[in-house]
C-alpha positions as CSV (number, residue, x, y, z in Angstrom):
1,F,-1.8,-1.6,10.8
2,M,1.4,0.2,10.3
3,G,1.8,4.0,10.3
4,R,1.5,7.0,12.5
5,M,-0.7,6.4,15.3
6,H,-2.9,9.4,14.9
7,R,-6.6,9.6,15.7
8,H,-7.6,11.6,12.6
9,T,-5.4,11.0,9.8
10,K,-4.0,7.4,9.4
11,G,-7.3,5.9,10.6
12,S,-5.7,3.7,13.5
13,E,-8.9,4.2,15.7
14,L,-10.9,3.1,12.7
15,A,-8.8,-0.2,12.4
16,I,-9.4,-0.9,16.1
17,Q,-13.3,-0.3,15.7
18,I,-13.3,-2.7,12.6
19,A,-11.3,-5.3,14.4
20,Q,-13.5,-5.2,17.3
21,K,-16.7,-5.2,15.3
22,C,-15.4,-8.2,13.1
23,N,-14.0,-10.1,16.1
24,L,-10.4,-9.9,14.5
25,K,-7.0,-10.0,15.9
26,L,-5.1,-6.7,15.0
27,K,-1.4,-5.5,15.6
28,L,-0.7,-1.8,15.4
29,A,2.9,-0.6,14.8
30,G,3.9,2.9,14.6
31,S,4.8,6.0,16.5
32,D,2.2,7.5,19.0
33,E,1.8,11.1,17.8
34,T,-1.0,11.9,20.3
35,G,1.2,12.2,23.5
36,G,0.5,8.8,24.8
37,Y,-3.2,8.1,23.8
38,F,-2.3,4.9,22.1
39,N,0.3,3.8,24.4
40,D,-2.3,4.2,27.5
41,L,-5.3,2.6,25.8
42,N,-6.8,-0.5,27.3
43,Y,-6.9,-2.7,24.3
44,P,-9.4,-5.4,24.3
45,D,-8.4,-9.1,23.6
46,G,-6.8,-9.6,20.3
47,I,-5.6,-6.1,19.8
48,E,-2.1,-5.3,20.6
49,Y,-0.1,-1.9,20.2
50,L,3.5,-2.8,19.2
51,G,5.0,0.8,19.1
52,V,7.9,1.6,16.7
53,I,9.2,-1.4,15.0
54,G,12.3,-2.0,13.0
55,S,12.5,-3.4,9.6
56,D,13.1,-6.9,10.6
57,E,10.2,-7.0,12.9
58,R,8.3,-5.4,9.8
59,K,9.0,-8.3,7.6
60,E,8.1,-10.9,10.2
61,L,4.8,-9.0,11.0
62,L,3.8,-8.6,7.5
63,S,4.7,-12.3,6.4
64,K,2.3,-13.6,8.7
65,A,-0.4,-11.0,8.4
66,K,-3.6,-11.6,6.6
67,A,-4.0,-8.1,5.4
68,M,-2.7,-4.5,6.0
69,F,-5.4,-1.9,7.4
70,M,-5.0,1.7,5.7
71,P,-8.1,3.4,6.5
72,S,-6.6,6.8,5.9
73,L,-8.7,9.6,6.7
74,F,-6.8,12.3,4.9
75,P,-5.7,12.5,1.3
76,E,-2.8,9.9,1.4
77,P,0.1,11.1,-1.0
78,F,1.7,7.7,-1.3
79,G,1.4,5.1,1.6
80,G,4.6,3.4,1.5
81,S,3.7,0.6,4.1
82,G,1.0,-0.4,1.8
83,I,3.6,-1.1,-0.9
84,E,5.9,-2.7,1.6
85,S,2.7,-5.0,2.4
86,L,2.1,-6.0,-1.2
87,L,5.9,-6.7,-1.7
88,S,5.5,-9.0,1.2
89,G,2.6,-10.6,-0.6
90,T,0.2,-9.3,1.9
91,P,-3.1,-7.6,0.5
92,V,-4.3,-4.2,1.8
93,I,-7.5,-2.8,2.8
94,T,-7.7,1.0,2.2
95,T,-10.1,3.9,1.7
96,D,-11.1,4.6,-1.8
97,H,-9.5,7.9,-2.6
98,S,-6.3,9.5,-2.9
99,V,-3.2,7.4,-3.8
100,F,-4.9,4.0,-3.2
101,N,-6.8,4.5,-6.6
102,E,-3.3,4.2,-8.1
103,W,-2.0,1.2,-6.4
104,N,-4.5,-0.7,-4.7
105,L,-6.4,-2.7,-7.5
106,H,-9.7,-3.2,-6.0
107,G,-10.4,-7.0,-5.9
108,Y,-6.8,-8.0,-7.0
109,T,-4.4,-6.6,-4.5
110,G,-6.9,-5.9,-1.7
111,Y,-10.1,-3.7,-1.4
112,R,-10.9,-0.1,-1.3
113,C,-13.8,0.9,1.1
114,N,-16.0,4.1,1.5
115,N,-17.5,3.2,4.8
116,F,-17.7,1.2,8.0
117,S,-19.7,-1.6,6.5
118,E,-17.4,-2.1,3.5
119,F,-14.5,-2.3,5.9
120,C,-16.0,-5.0,7.7
121,W,-16.8,-6.9,4.6
122,A,-13.4,-6.4,3.3
123,A,-11.9,-7.5,6.5
124,T,-13.9,-10.7,6.6
125,N,-13.2,-11.6,2.9
126,I,-9.6,-10.8,2.6
127,D,-8.8,-14.4,1.8
128,N,-10.3,-13.9,-1.6
129,I,-7.2,-11.8,-2.5
130,D,-4.4,-13.9,-4.1
131,N,-1.1,-13.1,-2.0
132,D,1.3,-14.3,-4.9
133,F,-0.6,-11.7,-7.2
134,C,0.0,-9.0,-4.7
135,Y,3.8,-9.8,-4.7
136,K,4.2,-10.0,-8.5
137,W,2.1,-6.9,-9.2
138,A,4.1,-4.8,-6.7
139,K,7.5,-6.3,-7.8
140,G,6.5,-5.4,-11.3
141,K,5.9,-1.7,-10.4
142,Y,7.9,-0.7,-7.2
143,T,11.5,-2.4,-7.3
144,L,14.6,-0.8,-8.0
145,P,14.9,-2.0,-11.5
146,V,11.9,-1.0,-12.6
147,V,11.8,2.5,-10.8
148,G,15.4,3.0,-11.8
149,K,14.6,3.0,-15.3
150,K,12.0,5.9,-14.7
151,F,14.3,7.9,-12.5
152,D,17.2,7.4,-15.1
153,R,14.8,8.9,-17.8
154,F,13.6,11.7,-15.5
155,F,17.1,13.0,-14.8
156,T,18.0,12.8,-18.6
157,Y,14.8,15.1,-19.1
158,I,16.2,17.6,-16.3
159,Q,19.5,17.5,-17.9
160,N,18.3,18.4,-21.2
161,V,16.3,21.4,-19.7
162,Y,19.6,23.0,-18.7
163,Y,21.8,21.5,-21.5
164,G,19.8,20.7,-24.3
165,D,16.4,21.7,-26.0
166,G,14.3,20.7,-22.9
167,F,10.8,19.3,-24.1
168,Y,11.9,19.6,-27.8
169,Q,15.2,17.5,-27.3
170,E,15.6,14.7,-29.8
171,G,16.9,11.5,-28.8
172,N,17.6,8.2,-30.0
173,L,14.5,6.4,-29.0
174,D,13.7,2.8,-29.7
175,N,11.1,2.3,-27.1
176,L,9.3,3.7,-24.2
177,D,10.1,0.7,-21.8
178,H,10.5,3.1,-18.8
179,L,6.7,3.5,-18.6
180,E,6.1,-0.2,-18.9
181,F,5.9,-2.0,-15.4
182,S,3.4,-4.7,-14.5
183,D,0.6,-4.2,-16.9
184,N,1.7,-7.1,-19.2
185,L,2.1,-9.1,-16.1
186,L,-1.4,-8.3,-15.1
187,L,-2.9,-9.5,-18.4
188,T,-1.0,-12.5,-18.6
189,T,-1.3,-13.9,-15.0
190,H,-4.8,-12.9,-14.0
191,S,-8.0,-13.1,-15.7
192,Y,-10.1,-9.8,-15.6
193,P,-13.9,-9.5,-15.9
194,F,-13.5,-7.0,-18.9
195,E,-11.2,-9.4,-21.1
C-alpha cells in the first residue's frame, strides 16, 4: 500500500484488515495524516509501516511486491501510485469506482472490488495476473512519448482558441495518433473472452 495514511479516504486501514484476514504480508508506505495513528499502531506480524519513502525505495518495494492495494473509500481522481505500480509490472487491487474503471482492467492489470470478500479473493488470486502485461499496458498509455503527443495536441487546441478559429480551426490532419496508446497492444498481445 502506498499513499496518504488516512483512515477514511485511501483505505489503508482496510488494507490492514484484508492482510490480516488472508494472512498476507503487507508493507504500508506514505505520510501519516492522522496525527500519529498509524505510527503508533501495534502492527501484527507481517504488517509493517514504512513511513514516507523516496523514489529509489519505491522502485525497490514495487519490484518485489505481488500487488499494490488501493482500496480507496473516496472518488479517486487519478491514483498515481497505481500507475507507478503497473509501470513496475506489479498488478493493482482497487475499488470498483472512480478512476479505477479507466486504468485498472479487471482481470488483466489487477482486480476491482466492491466488498471485503472480493478484496480477499483478489489478494489470494493475484498470481493469475500477468506482470509483463501490466508493464506493457501502462507503458503504452502513461509514458512520456505517449502522453507528450496528447499534451502537444491539447496545447495546440488552446493556442487555436486565442489565435485561430478555436473549435472550427482547420488543420493538416493525416491521422489521430494522439488518441492511440495501447489498444492495439492489448488486442495483439492478450486474448480477450469477447474476441
